[in-house]
C-alpha positions in Angstrom: 4.4 24.1 15.4 4.4 20.5 14.3 5.9 19.3 17.5 3.4 21.4 19.6 0.4 19.7 18.2 -1.8 17.3 20.3 -1.0 14.5 17.8 2.6 14.5 18.9 1.7 14.5 22.6 -0.2 11.2 21.9 3.1 9.7 20.5 5.1 10.6 23.6 6.3 7.5 25.6 4.0 7.1 28.6 6.5 5.7 31.1 10.0 7.5 31.1 10.8 6.6 27.8 22.4 23.1 -4.8 25.7 24.7 -4.6 27.9 22.2 -2.9 31.1 23.2 -1.1 33.8 20.8 -0.5 35.5 21.5 2.9 39.2 22.0 2.8 41.2 23.6 5.6 39.0 26.7 5.3 35.8 27.4 3.5 37.2 30.0 1.1 35.0 30.6 -1.8 31.9 29.1 -0.2 28.7 30.4 -1.9 25.4 31.1 -0.3 22.4 30.4 -2.5 18.6 30.7 -2.3 17.8 34.3 -3.2 15.2 33.7 -5.9 15.4 32.6 -9.5 12.8 30.8 -11.5 9.4 32.0 -12.7 6.8 34.2 -11.1 6.8 37.2 -8.9 9.5 37.0 -6.3 7.5 38.5 -3.5 4.6 36.1 -4.1 7.0 33.2 -4.1 8.5 34.3 -0.8 5.1 34.7 0.8 4.0 31.3 -0.4 7.1 29.6 1.0 6.5 31.1 4.4 2.8 30.5 4.3 3.2 26.9 3.4 5.8 26.4 6.1 3.6 27.9 8.8 0.6 25.7 7.6 2.7 22.6 7.5 4.1 22.8 11.0 0.6 23.0 12.4 -0.1 19.4 11.3 1.3 16.1 12.3 1.2 12.5 11.0 -1.6 10.5 12.7 -0.7 7.8 15.2 -1.8 5.2 12.8 1.1 6.2 10.4 3.4 4.5 12.9 1.8 1.1 13.1 3.7 -0.6 10.3 2.2 -2.6 7.4 -1.3 -4.0 7.7 -0.5 -7.6 6.7 2.3 -10.0 5.9 3.6 -13.6 6.2 3.8 -15.5 9.5 7.2 -16.1 11.0 9.5 -18.3 9.1 11.6 -21.0 10.9 14.5 -19.6 13.1 17.5 -18.3 11.2 20.6 -16.3 12.2 20.4 -12.5 11.2 23.6 -10.5 11.1 23.5 -6.7 11.5 26.6 -5.1 9.8 26.9 -1.6 11.2 28.6 1.2 9.4 29.9 2.5 12.8 28.4 1.4 16.1 29.6 4.7 17.8 26.8 6.4 15.7 23.9 6.8 18.0 21.2 6.4 15.3 22.8 3.1 14.1 23.1 1.7 17.6 19.5 2.6 18.3 18.3 0.8 15.1 20.4 -2.2 16.1 18.7 -2.3 19.5 15.3 -2.3 17.7 16.5 -5.2 15.5 17.6 -7.1 18.6 14.2 -6.7 20.2 12.4 -7.8 17.0 14.6 -10.8 16.5 13.8 -12.1 20.0 10.1 -11.4 19.5 9.9 -13.3 16.3 11.6 -16.3 17.8 14.9 -16.3 16.0 18.5 -16.8 17.4 20.1 -13.8 19.1 21.2 -11.1 16.6 24.8 -11.0 15.6 26.2 -7.5 15.3 29.4 -6.7 13.4 31.1 -3.2 13.4 32.3 -1.7 10.2 34.2 0.9 12.3 33.3 3.8 9.9 35.4 2.7 6.9 34.6 1.1 3.6 37.3 -1.5 4.2 35.9 -2.3 7.7 32.4 -2.6 6.4 33.6 -5.0 3.5 35.5 -7.1 6.1 32.5 -7.3 8.3 30.2 -8.3 5.4 32.7 -11.0 4.5 32.5 -12.4 8.1 28.8 -12.2 7.9 28.6 -14.2 4.7 31.1 -16.8 6.0 28.4 -17.8 8.6 25.8 -18.3 5.8 23.1 -16.5 7.7 19.4 -16.3 7.1 19.6 -12.6 6.5 21.9 -9.6 6.5 21.1 -6.0 7.5 23.3 -3.1 6.2 23.2 -0.6 9.0 23.9 2.9 7.6 26.2 2.5 4.7 25.7 2.4 1.0 24.9 -1.0 -0.7 26.4 0.4 -3.9 29.9 0.4 -2.3 29.8 -3.3 -1.4 28.8 -4.9 -4.6 31.1 -7.9 -4.5 29.8 -9.0 -1.2 26.3 -8.4 -2.2 26.8 -10.5 -5.4 28.1 -13.3 -3.1 25.0 -12.9 -0.9 22.8 -13.2 -3.9 24.7 -16.4 -5.0 24.1 -17.9 -1.5 20.5 -16.9 -1.5 20.9 -14.7 1.6 18.4 -11.8 1.6 20.0 -8.4 2.3 18.0 -5.4 3.6 19.3 -2.0 4.3 18.8 0.9 6.7 19.8 4.2 5.0 21.7 2.0 2.5 20.3 3.5 -0.7 19.0 7.0 -1.8 15.4 6.1 -1.4 13.2 3.6 0.6 12.0 0.5 -1.0 13.4 -2.3 -3.1 16.7 -1.8 -4.9 17.5 -5.0 -6.8 20.2 -3.3 -8.8 22.1 -2.6 -5.7 21.4 -6.1 -4.3 18.9 -4.9 -1.7 15.6 -6.8 -1.1 14.5 -3.4 0.2 15.9 -0.2 2.0 14.3 1.0 5.2 14.2 4.7 5.8 11.9 7.8 5.8 11.3 9.4 2.5 14.1 11.9 1.7 11.6 14.4 0.3 9.5 14.3 3.4 12.6 14.7 5.6 13.8 17.6 3.5 10.4 19.4 3.4 9.7 18.9 7.1 13.1 20.5 7.9 12.8 23.3 5.5 9.3 24.1 6.9 10.6 24.2 10.4 13.5 26.5 9.5 11.5 28.9 7.2 8.7 29.2 9.8 11.0 29.6 12.7 13.0 32.4 10.9 9.8 34.1 9.5 11.2 33.5 6.1 14.7 34.9 6.5 16.9 31.9 7.6 20.6 31.7 6.8 21.2 28.0 6.8 24.2 25.7 6.5 23.7 22.0 5.7 26.5 19.6 6.7 26.5 16.3 4.9 28.8 13.5 3.7 28.8 12.9 -0.1 29.9 9.3 0.5 26.4 8.4 1.7 23.8 8.3 -1.0 20.8 8.7 1.4 22.3 11.8 3.0 23.2 13.3 -0.4 19.6 12.8 -1.5 18.2 14.5 1.6 20.7 17.3 1.6 20.1 18.1 -2.2 16.3 18.1 -1.7 16.7 20.2 1.5 18.8 22.9 -0.3 16.2 23.0 -3.0 13.4 23.5 -0.6 15.3 26.2 1.2 15.8 28.0 -2.1 12.0 28.3 -2.4 12.2 31.0 0.3 13.5 34.1 -1.4 14.9 35.8 1.7 16.5 32.6 3.0 20.0 31.5 2.1 21.5 28.0 2.1 24.9 26.6 1.8 25.9 22.9 1.6 29.2 21.8 3.1 30.6 18.3 2.4 32.4 16.9 5.5 33.2 13.2 6.1 31.1 11.8 9.1 34.0 9.7 10.2 36.0 12.9 11.1 33.0 15.1 11.9 33.4 15.7 15.6 36.9 17.1 14.9 36.6 18.8 11.6 33.3 20.4 12.3 35.0 22.5 15.1 37.2 24.3 12.6 34.4 24.4 10.0 32.0 26.0 12.3 34.5 28.6 13.4 35.2 29.6 9.8 31.4 29.8 9.1 30.8 32.0 12.1 33.5 34.4 10.9 32.4 34.4 7.2 28.6 34.5 7.7 28.3 36.5 10.9 24.7 37.2 11.8 23.5 35.4 8.6 24.5 32.1 10.2 21.1 31.2 11.8 20.7 27.4 11.4 23.1 24.5 11.2 21.3 21.5 9.6 23.2 18.3 10.3 22.6 15.1 8.4 24.3 13.3 11.3 24.4 14.1 15.0 28.2 13.9 15.0 28.3 17.3 13.2 26.5 18.9 16.1 29.1 17.5 18.6 31.8 19.4 16.8 29.7 22.5 16.3 29.0 22.7 20.0 32.7 23.0 20.8 33.2 25.9 18.3 30.1 27.7 19.5 31.3 27.4 23.2 34.7 28.7 22.1 33.0 31.6 20.3 31.1 32.6 23.5 27.7 31.5 22.2 25.2 30.1 24.7 23.2 27.0 24.0 20.0 29.0 23.1 21.7 31.4 20.7 22.0 31.1 16.9 23.1 29.3 14.9 20.4 26.8 16.0 21.4 23.2 15.4 18.9 20.8 13.9 19.5 17.1 13.1 17.9 15.7 10.0 17.0 12.0 10.0 17.7 9.6 12.8 17.1 11.1 16.2 18.6 9.2 19.2 18.5 9.7 22.9 21.7 11.7 23.1 20.3 14.3 20.6 17.0 14.5 22.5 18.9 15.1 25.8 20.5 18.2 24.1 17.2 19.5 22.9 15.7 19.0 26.5 18.5 21.1 27.9 18.5 23.7 25.1 22.1 22.8 24.7 23.1 23.8 21.2 20.4 21.7 19.5 17.0 23.2 18.8 15.2 20.3 17.0 15.4 16.9 15.4 13.6 15.9 12.3 13.4 12.4 13.7 12.7 8.9 12.4 11.2 6.1 14.6 14.4 4.2 14.9 13.2 1.3 17.1 10.2 0.9 14.8 12.5 0.8 11.8 14.5 -1.9 13.5 11.4 -4.1 13.7 10.6 -3.3 10.1 14.0 -4.6 9.1 13.3 -8.0 10.7 9.8 -8.1 9.1 11.4 -7.4 5.7 13.8 -10.3 6.1 10.9 -12.5 7.1 9.1 -11.5 3.9 12.1 -12.2 1.8 12.5 -15.6 3.3 8.9 -16.3 2.7 9.2 -15.4 -1.0 6.9 -12.4 -0.5 7.5 -8.8 -1.8 8.7 -6.0 0.5 6.0 -4.4 2.7 6.2 -1.0 1.0 5.8 0.7 4.5 7.6 4.0 4.9 7.4 5.7 8.3 7.0 9.5 8.2 9.5 11.8 10.0 8.5 14.0 12.9 9.9 17.4 13.9 10.7 17.3 17.6 11.4 20.5 19.6 12.0 21.2 23.4 8.3 21.6 24.0 7.5 18.0 23.0 10.8 16.1 23.4 10.2 12.9 25.4 11.2 13.0 29.0 13.7 10.1 28.3 14.6 7.9 25.4 14.2 8.6 21.7 11.2 8.9 19.3 9.4 5.6 19.9 5.7 6.1 19.1 3.2 4.4 21.4 1.3 3.3 18.3 1.1 -0.4 18.9 3.6 -1.2 16.2 5.2 -4.1 18.2 1.8 -5.7 18.7 1.0 -5.2 15.1 4.1 -7.0 14.0 3.6 -9.8 16.5 0.1 -10.3 15.1 1.5 -10.5 11.5 4.1 -13.0 12.6 1.6 -15.1 14.5 3.4 -14.7 17.8 
């Protein structure tokens, strides 16, 4: 398995560290897809999907993939940075914010200001308005779409305030049309492929999977669509996409999971969650249904990967794996990208690869924070 490889053990902290179904009251009419279609011999396609998945999980990104960019501008004069969070109760967003705090201190800028959008479009707009009133040196969008806040981003552009995003656009990299100097994230295609490989290989090519996602978030929609497509390459697998708002996920996922258990029965093998909040609700339904933590459906988080999720994986408590991003590293990257914007330089172009983490390789504590020397690399770039 990918997470069983020697490469991942080198990353472990050393010191304790698509058919889319809109959810209503019930999931009546939900359709499972993924049983073939397209050109070529079906049996050959099925064998190729399983073979490719088995081969892929035997490899891992090298440690050097987590060092960040190779060069960049030296630190600009101190300036206030504001981190506007979609919702600070989200563990992934809170972890990224922590990484930004560390990087801001390391580069020698004033302490990070954090504003909470409280999980609503209106709350995020109000937080952005407050951020702009302070005329900061840079703004970070933490986990919500830039496209939904165009009025504020036009004002940021008028003020000359650089804006970078974390999971704020469908793809990593610059997005001037949306008002982003750049968007920091893993590549959606890599996230989807790594997840599909894990599920196809783990099920020996026969997985019944449900993907839970929120269509209000472009990044999650991009990943979930690609993941559904990748799962359909496996002829004897099935996949179903369920739209469910993240803001109400811990509550609504309880009833959604109960319905899925009833409708899919033994075909419900994997629950693939685009946010850890879905797994919180699923766990309640699975306990109520008499399922133990090590029984199907196996929960897998896709993107992110915070300490709370890892504790569930360690305990084999209703979460089998996490297709994780290096959240602390991404926090440092966000600060580096603001520094590049302030220096009049282009974005770094760095995109960290995701990593599949299972119980056999989950860190003893903390989240996925590669011991790759990325902090020292950024300090060197900044001249600190």
